[in-house]
SEMARTI-284336 format. One line per 10 residues: number of its first residue (from 0); their letters; for each residue x, y, z of N, C-alpha, C, O, CB. Coordinates in pm, 1 decimal. Glycine has a CB too. Layout:
N
NUM) a) X:Y:Z:X:Y:Z:X:Y:Z:X:Y:Z:X:Y:Z | ...
This chain:
108
0) mdntirvsii) 845.3:-1800.6:1017.5:913.2:-1705.5:1065.8:845.4:-1618.1:1170.4:729.5:-1588.1:1141.8:955.1:-1638.1:964.5 | 888.4:-1575.0:1275.0:825.9:-1480.3:1369.4:849.7:-1342.9:1307.9:945.6:-1313.8:1236.4:887.0:-1491.6:1519.4 | 749.8:-1261.8:1345.0:739.5:-1100.1:1314.3:742.5:-1100.3:1155.5:806.7:-1009.6:1102.6:881.6:-998.0:1385.4 | 688.9:-1179.4:1087.0:668.3:-1185.4:942.9:512.6:-1226.4:907.3:447.4:-1307.3:973.4:773.9:-1293.0:880.7 | 465.8:-1157.4:793.4:352.5:-1174.8:752.8:356.6:-1204.6:602.9:466.0:-1182.5:551.0:277.7:-1068.6:790.6 | 261.1:-1249.8:523.7:278.7:-1263.5:375.6:163.2:-1178.2:317.4:46.9:-1181.8:357.6:273.0:-1422.9:323.5 | 217.9:-1090.6:203.7:105.2:-1015.4:141.4:136.8:-1026.9:3.9:245.2:-1067.9:-37.5:88.5:-864.8:186.6 | 27.1:-984.9:-78.1:26.7:-1013.3:-224.9:11.9:-888.8:-279.9:-83.7:-818.3:-247.6:-81.1:-1109.3:-275.8 | 106.3:-847.6:-370.5:102.3:-729.3:-452.1:66.6:-757.1:-605.4:133.4:-839.2:-668.4:238.3:-660.4:-440.9 | -31.2:-693.4:-660.2:-47.3:-703.3:-805.8:10.4:-578.9:-882.5:-44.1:-469.6:-867.2:-197.6:-720.1:-838.7
10) dregklheld) 113.2:-592.3:-959.9:168.3:-483.6:-1019.7:91.8:-432.5:-1139.6:7.1:-509.0:-1185.9:299.2:-514.6:-1053.6 | 109.9:-307.4:-1200.4:11.7:-250.9:-1292.4:21.6:-324.0:-1432.8:-37.4:-278.0:-1530.6:36.0:-93.7:-1307.3 | 94.4:-433.7:-1439.3:77.0:-513.5:-1543.1:-4.3:-655.7:-1530.1:-26.4:-741.9:-1615.2:203.1:-532.4:-1585.7 | -41.7:-647.2:-1385.9:-124.9:-777.9:-1360.1:-48.8:-900.7:-1306.5:-93.4:-1014.1:-1288.8:-190.9:-823.1:-1491.9 | 64.4:-858.0:-1286.3:166.3:-992.4:-1238.8:163.7:-978.1:-1071.4:178.1:-873.7:-1007.9:360.5:-976.3:-1308.7 | 141.8:-1109.2:-1020.0:117.7:-1102.1:-866.6:246.6:-1139.7:-809.4:306.9:-1237.4:-853.9:-1.8:-1200.9:-810.4 | 297.0:-1063.1:-705.7:416.5:-1054.8:-629.9:367.1:-1113.5:-478.2:283.2:-1054.3:-410.3:477.8:-891.1:-630.3 | 426.3:-1226.7:-440.7:388.6:-1277.9:-306.8:511.1:-1241.1:-216.3:613.2:-1307.9:-232.7:356.6:-1442.4:-308.1 | 511.2:-1148.8:-129.5:609.1:-1106.3:-53.1:588.3:-1158.6:110.8:477.6:-1177.9:161.1:612.2:-951.1:-73.6 | 705.9:-1175.0:174.3:705.6:-1183.3:329.3:749.8:-1046.7:366.4:845.0:-987.8:315.2:806.7:-1301.9:395.5
20) aptdmgmnmm) 681.1:-1006.9:449.1:694.1:-865.0:526.5:717.2:-851.2:674.1:630.4:-884.5:754.7:573.3:-791.2:508.9 | 821.4:-807.5:706.5:857.2:-774.1:841.0:754.9:-705.5:925.9:708.3:-601.1:880.2:970.1:-694.3:837.3 | 710.5:-749.6:1048.1:626.5:-649.9:1122.1:690.9:-575.3:1234.9:634.8:-489.6:1303.2:510.5:-716.5:1177.2 | 818.3:-618.0:1247.8:907.5:-552.2:1367.3:976.9:-441.9:1320.0:1055.6:-394.2:1401.9:1015.6:-647.4:1429.9 | 970.3:-381.3:1200.0:1071.2:-287.5:1152.2:999.7:-153.3:1151.2:1077.2:-58.1:1159.8:1130.3:-327.3:1007.6 | 867.5:-121.8:1142.5:800.6:-9.6:1149.7:776.6:44.6:995.1:766.3:162.4:961.1:878.8:86.0:1242.8 | 770.6:-74.7:909.2:751.2:-49.0:753.8:608.8:-41.8:724.2:519.1:-87.3:795.3:815.1:-164.0:661.1 | 596.1:16.5:618.2:467.3:24.8:556.9:447.4:-25.3:418.8:550.0:-48.0:354.6:429.6:153.2:558.2 | 327.8:-47.4:359.7:311.5:-109.3:228.4:405.6:-41.1:125.2:471.3:-116.3:53.2:161.9:-99.5:182.1 | 419.3:94.8:110.1:492.3:177.1:22.4:627.3:126.7:44.5:684.9:85.3:-56.1:476.0:329.6:46.7
30) elcksaelpv) 693.4:121.3:162.5:828.5:79.7:170.5:850.7:-76.2:119.4:947.6:-112.9:52.9:873.6:99.1:320.0 | 761.0:-145.9:155.8:773.5:-285.9:121.2:793.3:-297.3:-39.1:890.2:-355.6:-87.7:641.6:-366.9:172.9 | 688.2:-233.8:-119.2:697.7:-207.9:-250.3:814.5:-173.4:-296.2:861.8:-236.8:-390.6:620.5:-125.1:-284.3 | 879.1:-74.0:-242.9:1005.9:-26.8:-290.7:1119.2:-115.3:-281.0:1200.9:-131.9:-371.6:1038.7:86.6:-226.4 | 1122.0:-182.7:-146.5:1225.1:-296.8:-125.9:1217.8:-395.0:-216.8:1322.7:-449.3:-251.5:1215.3:-362.4:-1.1 | 1102.4:-433.2:-268.5:1082.5:-520.6:-370.7:1100.7:-491.9:-507.6:1086.6:-574.6:-597.7:974.4:-559.1:-360.8 | 1136.5:-358.1:-524.1:1166.2:-312.3:-649.0:1028.2:-298.3:-744.9:1035.9:-301.0:-867.7:1273.2:-410.8:-707.5 | 917.0:-284.9:-681.3:802.9:-263.4:-754.4:785.8:-111.1:-780.8:843.1:-29.2:-708.9:685.7:-323.2:-682.4 | 696.8:-69.2:-897.6:696.3:75.7:-938.3:618.5:162.3:-838.3:517.6:225.2:-870.1:633.1:92.5:-1081.0 | 670.9:161.5:-718.2:603.8:277.9:-621.6:702.3:382.8:-601.4:815.1:349.5:-565.1:557.8:223.9:-470.0
40) egtcggmamc) 672.2:513.2:-621.4:768.1:606.0:-603.3:769.2:657.7:-452.0:881.0:686.4:-409.2:745.5:715.2:-703.0 | 667.4:672.8:-369.6:667.7:736.9:-251.3:743.7:870.8:-242.4:828.0:892.2:-155.2:715.9:648.5:-160.8 | 711.2:953.8:-331.1:784.6:1085.1:-360.8:793.9:1165.6:-229.1:899.0:1221.2:-197.3:706.4:1174.1:-476.2 | 677.3:1171.1:-149.6:687.1:1247.2:-29.8:755.4:1184.8:92.1:777.1:1245.7:196.9:558.2:1283.5:6.2 | 788.8:1049.8:66.4:865.2:1002.1:188.4:760.8:931.4:295.4:787.7:898.1:410.8:944.5:1135.1:260.4 | 651.8:919.4:235.8:537.2:865.4:339.4:464.3:965.9:429.2:425.1:938.2:542.5:600.3:764.5:439.7 | 452.8:1057.7:383.1:382.8:1171.1:469.5:241.6:1180.0:408.4:183.0:1280.8:447.8:464.2:1326.6:462.1 | 180.4:1114.6:335.6:46.9:1126.8:285.7:41.4:1259.8:211.6:-47.8:1341.3:235.2:-59.4:1117.9:400.4 | 131.9:1280.0:126.9:114.9:1426.6:60.1:144.8:1415.2:-95.6:160.4:1518.5:-160.8:226.4:1543.2:130.7 | 153.5:1280.5:-159.8:172.8:1276.7:-296.1:96.8:1174.6:-358.0:86.2:1180.8:-480.5:304.5:1262.6:-326.8
50) aschmyvesa) 46.1:1088.8:-301.9:-52.7:974.3:-357.6:34.2:896.7:-465.9:-30.4:829.9:-546.6:-202.8:1041.7:-433.4 | 169.9:897.2:-477.4:247.2:826.2:-555.5:262.3:662.1:-518.2:325.3:582.2:-587.4:373.1:898.1:-552.4 | 188.5:629.1:-390.4:204.4:508.6:-357.3:53.8:437.9:-350.1:27.3:342.6:-276.8:286.4:508.2:-230.1 | -43.8:506.4:-444.7:-187.8:479.8:-435.0:-209.4:335.5:-476.0:-159.8:293.7:-580.7:-272.4:578.5:-525.0 | -277.4:262.9:-401.6:-317.8:122.6:-431.0:-452.5:85.2:-381.5:-512.1:148.2:-294.2:-220.9:28.5:-373.3 | -497.9:-21.9:-442.3:-649.4:-66.7:-421.0:-616.0:-178.1:-336.7:-521.4:-251.7:-364.8:-745.3:-110.6:-561.6 | -708.3:-199.7:-206.1:-716.1:-313.6:-135.1:-813.6:-411.1:-191.9:-934.3:-388.4:-183.6:-745.8:-282.7:-3.9 | -768.9:-514.2:-246.9:-830.0:-629.1:-323.6:-884.5:-740.7:-214.4:-973.7:-817.3:-250.9:-712.2:-697.2:-429.4 | -833.8:-749.6:-87.3:-894.1:-865.2:-15.6:-972.7:-798.2:113.6:-933.8:-697.8:173.4:-770.7:-979.7:31.7 | -1085.1:-870.7:142.5:-1156.0:-817.5:268.0:-1064.8:-811.6:385.9:-1010.5:-918.9:412.2:-1277.9:-905.9:306.4
60) rslpeksdde) -1036.6:-713.5:460.4:-956.9:-685.4:575.5:-985.1:-585.6:652.1:-1016.5:-483.4:591.0:-842.0:-668.8:548.6 | -984.8:-579.3:768.1:-1009.5:-471.7:875.2:-910.6:-390.1:873.8:-820.1:-427.7:948.2:-1025.2:-516.1:1010.6 | -887.3:-279.2:811.5:-786.5:-183.1:813.6:-810.4:-58.5:893.1:-924.4:-17.0:913.8:-759.4:-149.0:685.3 | -706.7:-1.2:935.9:-721.8:117.3:1030.7:-786.8:227.3:924.1:-753.7:246.1:807.0:-560.6:170.5:1107.0 | -880.9:288.0:995.1:-937.0:421.5:911.6:-860.1:505.9:846.9:-743.3:515.2:884.6:-1001.1:510.3:986.6 | -893.0:563.4:767.4:-825.0:659.3:665.4:-808.9:789.7:762.9:-905.2:831.0:827.6:-927.2:691.5:512.0 | -681.7:850.6:768.7:-663.3:968.4:847.0:-725.1:1082.8:754.7:-748.6:1058.6:636.3:-503.8:991.7:886.7 | -749.5:1200.5:807.4:-790.6:1308.4:739.0:-685.3:1360.9:635.3:-721.9:1428.8:539.4:-826.6:1408.0:834.9 | -545.7:1326.3:657.6:-446.1:1362.3:554.7:-455.1:1261.4:435.2:-429.4:1297.9:320.5:-299.1:1362.7:617.6 | -489.8:1141.9:463.7:-510.9:1038.4:352.6:-625.3:1061.5:302.4:-614.3:1045.4:180.8:-506.4:899.3:388.5
70) edmldeaffv) -738.4:1093.0:331.8:-846.7:1129.1:276.5:-831.6:1255.4:187.7:-883.1:1257.3:75.9:-938.4:1142.1:375.9 | -758.2:1365.9:238.3:-746.6:1472.9:144.8:-658.6:1446.9:30.4:-680.3:1501.4:-77.9:-702.0:1587.9:210.2 | -544.3:1353.3:51.6:-481.4:1327.4:-65.6:-548.3:1247.9:-177.2:-532.7:1270.5:-297.1:-372.1:1269.1:-32.7 | -625.3:1151.4:-123.9:-699.3:1075.7:-223.4:-794.1:1149.2:-296.2:-831.6:1107.8:-405.9:-764.9:969.4:-166.9 | -840.1:1260.4:-244.9:-938.6:1342.2:-303.8:-870.5:1402.3:-439.7:-921.8:1429.9:-548.1:-987.2:1457.5:-196.9 | -761.4:1410.4:-402.1:-670.8:1468.9:-531.7:-613.0:1378.6:-634.2:-570.2:1410.9:-745.0:-547.5:1540.4:-482.6 | -618.1:1261.2:-580.9:-546.5:1150.8:-673.1:-643.2:1107.5:-792.0:-765.0:1125.1:-794.6:-506.9:1010.0:-580.9 | -570.3:1051.7:-883.0:-632.7:995.0:-992.2:-671.2:845.2:-978.3:-601.9:764.0:-917.0:-547.4:1014.3:-1103.5 | -782.3:817.4:-1037.7:-835.4:659.5:-1052.9:-869.4:610.3:-923.6:-845.8:494.4:-889.5:-723.7:553.4:-1115.4 | -929.8:703.4:-843.4:-963.1:661.6:-693.9:-1086.0:577.9:-685.5:-1184.9:605.4:-753.5:-986.5:788.5:-599.8
80) ednsrlgcql) -1082.7:478.3:-605.5:-1209.6:370.7:-606.3:-1230.6:382.3:-450.3:-1159.0:449.4:-375.9:-1172.5:187.8:-669.3 | -1344.1:303.7:-410.3:-1385.7:286.5:-279.9:-1274.0:204.1:-197.2:-1266.3:214.8:-74.8:-1524.1:216.3:-281.8 | -1204.2:136.7:-258.4:-1113.7:51.5:-180.4:-963.2:126.5:-200.0:-861.2:65.3:-168.4:-1119.3:-116.1:-239.7 | -958.5:235.2:-243.2:-819.0:296.3:-271.5:-759.6:340.6:-118.4:-829.1:389.8:-29.4:-833.8:441.4:-385.2 | -634.0:315.0:-110.5:-542.2:360.8:16.6:-404.8:398.1:-34.1:-347.6:365.8:-138.2:-523.2:237.6:132.9 | -366.0:476.4:68.8:-211.5:508.2:36.0:-112.6:404.4:103.8:-115.1:384.1:225.2:-170.0:662.3:92.4 | -34.6:346.8:26.5:57.2:248.4:82.3:130.6:302.6:193.2:171.6:223.7:278.3:150.8:198.6:-17.1 | 153.2:424.4:205.0:241.4:468.8:313.5:163.5:502.4:433.9:218.1:556.4:530.1:323.7:587.1:272.7 | 28.6:470.3:432.5:-54.1:462.9:557.4:-95.6:339.2:591.9:-181.7:332.0:679.6:-167.2:539.2:551.9 | -57.0:247.3:546.6:-78.7:103.8:569.7:45.0:34.2:635.4:131.0:-23.6:569.0:-112.3:35.0:435.1
90) hltneldglt) 46.2:43.9:760.2:175.4:-11.9:834.0:150.4:-168.4:837.6:38.7:-218.3:851.6:196.2:54.6:1000.1 | 251.6:-229.4:825.4:274.3:-371.1:833.6:254.5:-411.2:975.9:336.1:-382.2:1063.5:413.4:-410.2:782.9 | 137.3:-483.0:999.0:114.9:-547.6:1116.6:69.4:-685.8:1098.1:39.6:-724.5:985.1:25.1:-475.9:1192.4 | 61.8:-760.6:1196.0:-4.6:-892.9:1197.3:-148.9:-914.2:1127.3:-185.7:-1010.1:1059.5:-18.3:-928.4:1338.9 | -227.9:-784.6:1167.1:-376.8:-784.1:1099.6:-371.5:-788.9:944.8:-470.3:-822.5:879.6:-461.9:-644.8:1140.9 | -252.3:-754.1:886.9:-242.7:-739.0:738.3:-197.5:-884.8:674.7:-186.9:-895.6:552.5:-129.8:-616.0:700.5 | -172.0:-994.0:760.6:-130.7:-1097.5:713.0:-235.3:-1163.4:614.1:-352.2:-1176.3:650.5:-92.0:-1173.4:818.4 | -189.4:-1209.1:477.7:-287.7:-1233.8:372.1:-343.7:-1129.1:288.0:-422.0:-1159.0:197.9:-389.8:-1290.8:425.5 | -305.1:-992.7:313.6:-359.4:-886.2:250.3:-313.4:-909.1:93.9:-208.9:-964.9:60.6:-309.5:-746.8:320.2 | -424.6:-848.0:-6.6:-378.7:-851.4:-118.6:-409.7:-685.8:-175.4:-516.2:-626.9:-156.6:-445.0:-978.4:-195.2
100) vklapvgd) -312.1:-639.3:-234.9:-346.0:-508.5:-295.1:-300.0:-485.0:-429.5:-203.6:-553.3:-464.0:-295.9:-404.1:-216.9 | -352.0:-395.9:-521.2:-332.9:-379.4:-663.4:-269.8:-238.6:-659.0:-314.4:-152.3:-583.3:-473.4:-393.4:-756.3 | -164.6:-216.8:-742.1:-115.4:-81.5:-739.2:-201.0:-10.9:-853.7:-237.0:-63.8:-958.9:50.4:-74.1:-763.3 | -224.3:110.2:-814.5:-310.9:192.5:-887.6:-244.9:238.0:-1020.0:-122.0:242.3:-1025.2:-351.6:309.5:-803.0 | -325.1:274.6:-1134.8:-248.8:334.0:-1239.8:-186.1:466.6:-1218.0:-229.6:538.4:-1128.0:-328.0:344.0:-1348.6 | -89.1:504.3:-1291.6:-31.9:632.9:-1275.5:-114.6:729.2:-1338.7:-142.8:708.0:-1456.6:101.7:640.5:-1326.2 | -161.1:836.0:-1280.6:-217.2:967.7:-1357.5:-117.7:1034.1:-1422.3:3.5:1027.1:-1401.8:-283.0:1072.5:-1268.0 | -192.6:1115.3:-1521.8:-94.0:1206.6:-1612.7:-89.0:1345.2:-1544.1:-20.7:1435.6:-1592.3:-150.8:1225.6:-1778.4
């Protein structure tokens, strides 16, 4: 399929979900997870202001640098690791084909 990539998402129970993702709709990883009914809230609507779409990048992939807003939000998030990203800031592009991410645990 044209304009489609394949990404893998590991949910909080360890189950792998392999999803076809459109690259021509301006979507991001948070929106993809929500469309697949995975437990990602996206409370702020994708503005890098809540970290409810926190995920870990599990595969070696060249990703866009984190913005200052994303860095600031991750500084306040729970369970942050070196490979932490906000799903709302990972836009679905051809470069993400084959990406694997794991949903971060929810903090209290």
